[in-house]
N, C-alpha and C positions, 0 to 999 in steps of 0.2 A: 436398335434392331428394327428391321423393316418388316413389320407384321403384314403389310399389304402384299409384299412380294411372297412372303412365306405362305400366306393364305391362298394366293393365286396358284402357287406351285402345288399346294396340298390338294386343291380341288380340280386341277387340270387333268385332262384325259391322260392316262398312263402314269398318274402320280404313284410314287412308291411309298413304302412304309417309312423310309428315311425322310421323305418330304413331310409326312404327317408328324413324325417324331420331332422334326426341326420346329414345326409350328407350335405344337403343344409343349415341347421342351422349353421353347422360349417363353411361353406363357407362365409355366411353373418356375422359370428362372427369375421372373420379376420379383421385386421386393414387396410389391403391393398390387392388389386389384382395386380399381376405382369404380365406385357406383354413385349414381345420383341419389342423394339423401332425401328421403321423404319423412314427414312427421317432425316432431321436435323432441328434444331431450326430456326424459330418458328413453322415449319410444322412437328411436330413429331406425329406419329400415331402408333397404335398397329399392329403387324404382323397378317395377315389374310391368311388362306390357306384352301384347301379342301382335304378331305380324302374320297376316294370312299367307305370305309367301315363304315363311320360315317355319319348318316343322309342323305344317298344317294348321298354323295359327295357335299353337300351344303357348301358354303363358311362359315367359322367359325373364330371368334376371338380366337386365341390361348392364354389362360390365365393360370396362375400357382399360386399355393398356397405358394410356397417358391422358393428362387433363385436357389437352387441346381437342382430342376427339370427343371427350365427354362434353366439353363446352359447346362444340358444334351441334351435337345431338340435342342438348338441352335447349339451345336457342331455337333450333328448327322445329322443336316439338312443344314450344310454349312452356318449358319447365324452368326457364331462367327468370330472375327478377327483373324489375324495370330497367336496371342498368346493366343487364346481362350477367348479374352475379348468380352463381350456382353453388349450392351447398353440396359438398363432396363427402362421401363415406369411404374411407380408406381402410381396407382389410389386409393385414399382412398375409402374404401367401402361405407362410408356414401353418396358419390356422384357417385358411380360406375354405378348404374343402369341408371341414367340419362345420364352418359357419353356413355355407350355402346349402348343405344337406338338410338343414332344418326346414327349408322351404318346400321340400318334397311333400311333406304332410299337408301343406297348404294348397297343394294342387299345381305347384310350379314344376314345369317339365324340364327346363334346361337353363343354361347360361349362354347368352348371346354376346360375344365380344365385338366391340367397334361397329356398332349399328348405325353410325352416322353415314350420311350419303356419300361422303368423300372417301370412305374406307372400304376395304374388302373384308366384310365381317365374316365371322365363323362361329359355330356353336357346338355344344355337346350336351347330352342329357346329364342332369345332375347325378343320377344314379350311377353313371359310369365314371365319374371323376375319381373316386378312390382307386379303382382299378387302373385307370390311366396314369395316375400319379405314381402308384407302386411300380408299374411297368417302367416308366421313365426313370425313376430313381434307381432301378436295378439294372437297366439295360442301356439307357441313353446318356444320362448325365455323367456316369463314370467314364464312358468313352470320350465325351467332350472334354472332361477334365484331363484325361490322359493325353489327348491331342494337344491341349494347351501347354501341358508340362513339357512335352517333347519339342515344342516350337521354340525358336530363338527368343530369348527374353530381351525386352527393350532395355536400353540403358537406364539405370536407376538414377533418380535425381540426386543431387548432392545432399549430404546429410544436413540435418537441422543443427543450427546453433541452439543450445538449450540452456535455460536458467532454471535450476531446481531450487524452489523455496518451500520444501516440505510438501504440504498438501496442494500447493499451487505450482504449476509448471508453465513457463513461458517459452515459446519456440518461434524461431524465424528462419527463413531460408531465402536465398537470393532469388529463386525462381517464383516465389509467392509474393503477392502484393500486400500482404498483411502480416501482423504479428498475432500468433494464436496463444491464448491463455487458457489452460485447463485447470478448473477447480474441482477437486475430488469431492465425493459425497461425504467424506469424513472431516472436512474442514468445518470448524466452528465459526460462528459469527465474529467472535473476538479475534480469532486467528486471521480471518480474511480481512477484517478492518485494519489489523496491524500490518499484514503483508502488502496491502494496497499502498501504504506510505513507506514501504521499504525502499531506500534510495537505489538499491540494485535493480529493482523493477523499473523505476523511473528512468534510470540510465539505459537499461536494455531497450526500452521503448524509444527513447529519444535518439539513441545512436543507430536505430534500425533504418531510419529514413522512410519508414512505412507510414502511410496515411490512413490505414484501416486496421481495426482490431477485431478479431473473432474471439469472443469469450464463450467457452464451452462450460456451462454450469448445469448440464443436464442431470448431474448426480446430486446437486444440492437441494435439500428439502427440509432441513431442520432449522428453519428461519421464521422469525416473527416480524411484525411491522416495526418494532423498536430496533431490531437488528438492522433492518434495511435503512432506517433513518441514520444510524451510525455509519453504515457503509457509504451512504450518499455523501455525508460530510467529509469522509476521508477520500472518496473517489474524485471529488471535484478538483482539488489542487493537483492531483496527478494528471488529469486530462488537460488542465489549464497550461501545463508545462510542455505539452507536445502538440504537434500539428496533426490532429486526427480529423478526418473528414467523414468516416463511416465507422459505426460500431455495430457488429452483428452479434446477437445473443442467441445461444441455444439453451433453453431453459425448460424444466419439467413443468407440466400444467399446474402442479400443486403450488408453485411459487411464481407463476407468470404475473399475477396481479401485484405481488410484492415487489418484483423488479420494476413494475410500473411506478411504484412509490419512489424508487431510487431516481429514476429519470424524470419524474415530475417534481422532484425536490428543487426548491429555488436555487440552491447552491449549484446543483448539477446543471440545471438549465442555463445558468449564467456562464458556466465553464465551457459548455459545448453548444452554445447557440449556433445554429446553422449546420450542425453535424447531422448527417442522415443516420437514423437508427433503424435497424432491421431486427425483427423478432422472429425466431424460429422455435415455437414450442415443440418440444420433443414428443412425438406421437407415442413412444413406448418408454417406459421408465424402469430402471433396474437399480437396485442398491448394491449389486455385486461390484467388487473392485477387481477388474481383470484387464489384461493387456489387449489392445486392439491394434489393427494395422491401418495407418492412414498415411498415404504416400510412402508406404514401406517403412515407416518409422514407428517403433513401439512406443506408445505414449503412456501406457499404464493407467488409463482412466476409461470409464465407460463413455461411449459417445453414440448418439443416434444419427443416422444419415440425415442430411438436411436437403430438402428440395429447394432449389433456387428459383423455380418457375412458379407462376401463379400467386405472387405476393399481393396481398391486399394493400392498396395505396390508401393510407388513412387520410381522409379529407381534413382540411383545416377548418374545423367547425366554428371556432370562435376567434375571429380576427380582432384584436383589441383596437386597432386603428379604425376599422369600419364601425365598431360599436361606439367608439368615442365620437366619430362624425355623426352617426345616426342620433345620438343623444336621447336615451330613453327618459321621457318625462314622468311616466307613471305606468301602472298596471290596470288593465280593464278586464273584468270578468264578464264574458259575453255569453248570451244564451240564444243563439239563432234558432229559429224554428226548423225542425227536421235535420239539423246538423249537429255535430259534436259540440259540446260546450267549448268556448274559446278562451284561451289564456292570452289576452291581448297585450302587446307591448306598444305603448303610445310613443311614437317617434316624432322628433322635431324635424329631422332631415329626411325627406321622402326618398331621394335618390340613394342615399346610403342604406336606408332601410330596405329598399327594393333589392339592392345588391346582396344584402345578407340573406334574404329569403330566396332569391333566385339561386344563390350558391347552394343553399340547403337542398332545394328541390332538384338541382342538378346532381349533387353528390349523393343524396339520400332518396330521391324520388318524392312524390307527393305524400307518401307515408314513410315514416322512419321504421320500416318493418323489423330491422335488426336492433332497434333501440340503441343506436350508437351515440345519441345525444342524451345525457343524463340531466333531468330536470327535477328540482326540489322546490317545495314551498315549506318554509320553516317558521312556525309560529312560536310565540312565547316571549317572555321577558328576558332580554339580554342585559348583562351587567352594564350599567351606565348608559343604557339606551332607552328611549321612550317605547311604550307598547307598540307592537306591530308585527310584521312578518317580513321574511326575506325570500326572494325568488333567486335561485342559483341555477347555473347551467355549466356543464363541463363534459369532456369526452367520457363515455362509459367504458372504463378499463375492462370490466368483466365481459361486456359484449364484444369488445375488440379482441380479447383473448380467445373467446369462442370462435369468432370469425377467422382469426389467424390459425387456430388449430385445425379448422376445416380446410383452409386454403393452402396451408403450408408455410405461412409466414406473413409478416406485416412490415411494410415499409413506410416510414414517416419522417417528417422534419420535426425537430424538437419544438418548433414554434407552433405545432399542432396542439400542444398541451396548453390550453388556455382555460381560464375560469372567469365567469361573469356572475355578478350578483347585483340585485337592486333591493334596497330596504324601503319599506312603506310603513308609515305610522298609522295607527288605528286607535280607536277608543280602548280603554282598559279591558272591556269585555270582548274585544276582537272585532273583526270585520264581518258584518252580516252578509255582504256580497260574496265573500270567500266561502262562508259557511253554506250558502245556497248553492254556490258553484260546485262545491265538493259533493253535495248530494246528487246533482245532475251527473257529475263524472262517475259516481258510484253506480248510477242507473245505466249509463251508456257504456261504461267500460273503455272509453276512449275520449280524447280531447284533441284540440288543435291549437297550435301556437299561431297567432294571427297578428300581422302587422297592422297597427292602427295609426293613421296619419291625421294630423291636425289641419283642418281646412276652415274656411270661413263659416261653414255651417256646423262646426264642431267636430268631434272625433269621427273618423271615417274608416271602419274596418275593411280591409282588403282581403276578403275570404278567398278570392281566386289565387292568392299567393300563400295560403296557409299550409302548415306542415302538420299532418295528423299523426298522433302518437297514442300508444296504449298505456305506457308506463309513466307515472309521476310519483315522486317520493313526497308524501304528505307527512310532515314530521313536526315535532315540538323540540324546543331547545333542550328539554329534559331527556330526549332520546339520543342526543349526541354523546357517543360513548368514549371520547378521548381524543387526543391530538391526531390519531391516525384515521378518524372518521372523515370521509371525503367532504362533509359539510362543516367540519369543525372550524374552518377559517372564518365563518360568520361570527364567531365568538370573539375574534380578535379586533 
């Protein structure tokens, strides 16, 4: 829908009520209104600003009809991150009026759509929105619906080939490049694990000739970590037998991190090495089992519409080859004056070390604001090991889930899931340097990962390449809560 054209017609001399109805009817026909998110969970709110040329400079909610306009506005007004990243607050239109009305009491006058410089923006007072919506619902939208019904209907696509396996349904169609698999909210972990190895499903996938799979698991939520480990073991042989190049997942936020366990599982990684994985966390979740229409085919399962734009590209934070070349000789606890305490990695190969930190600063910025890199220091006695501690790094699945939920999805290569660890021996009573460093970190509330190079004069910290972070997991082996703990691998 061309909102710029609709806005120009609505405000042109001689504009009619039909012109204004077309503009605001289109706004209320959207599935969501987008806002620039301010604050942090759980206190997230929309961006509010004033413009002296709009409504006499009254405070306005800045809303957008699509993410491209929002991105332009955020970058132009200094509201984007160092890499142009913007946190988006998406409000479903069916509840948007009630949501924005609450800001009237805070002195907000109206809602200003598409305020970026390339768009023809428009606004309305918040107090008038309920009346506008009621009028459009009674007078405009029924007329548009009647017009559509009387228009010639386009030719329907050919029907799906369908494989029913009880609570799991697989579908394929000649005009679509992927096989779609729907798992209902009533499927149990044991049923799903059994259905995955059903030869009928494997044959259906293999004979389709498709190289992409869309797995709609938006209704699944009664799963634990052990269930996901079982599914991962069954899933891998199925994928190994077919030539899949992309897997798209629609999952509820409640199980987003659990699906991460499936695809971080060693067996799964081996089976689908090089496969592109796309995550689409469902913004809305329902337990109801109802028929929906998708390409005019009743599927009999709940589904949330998926946005295909604005996917976050997950950086490959830990490249095993680069870390092997860099060769970490040890850990240094640094205490520079006036700067965050440093967690120094002493590298043998300067060029490989620089490439690692240059990549981090390119993908994350000088500060890992979204905490996409998870770092732990784990102390304590491990069975069969001398006293000491282990430093671990891996992608932060929870932070990635939050990022993807805001942006509409996550695109990654399975090679992006890497884990790095370095063991250091200490006296039985522990490292006094680590103890002092932890006190400094507690005082500052932040630290920096610093490359340290070995030169003729000894260790040389390169603070100009450091990556500053707030979060680090300071743990003891006694705190590791089982095989599904992200740091449990240090016990093996």
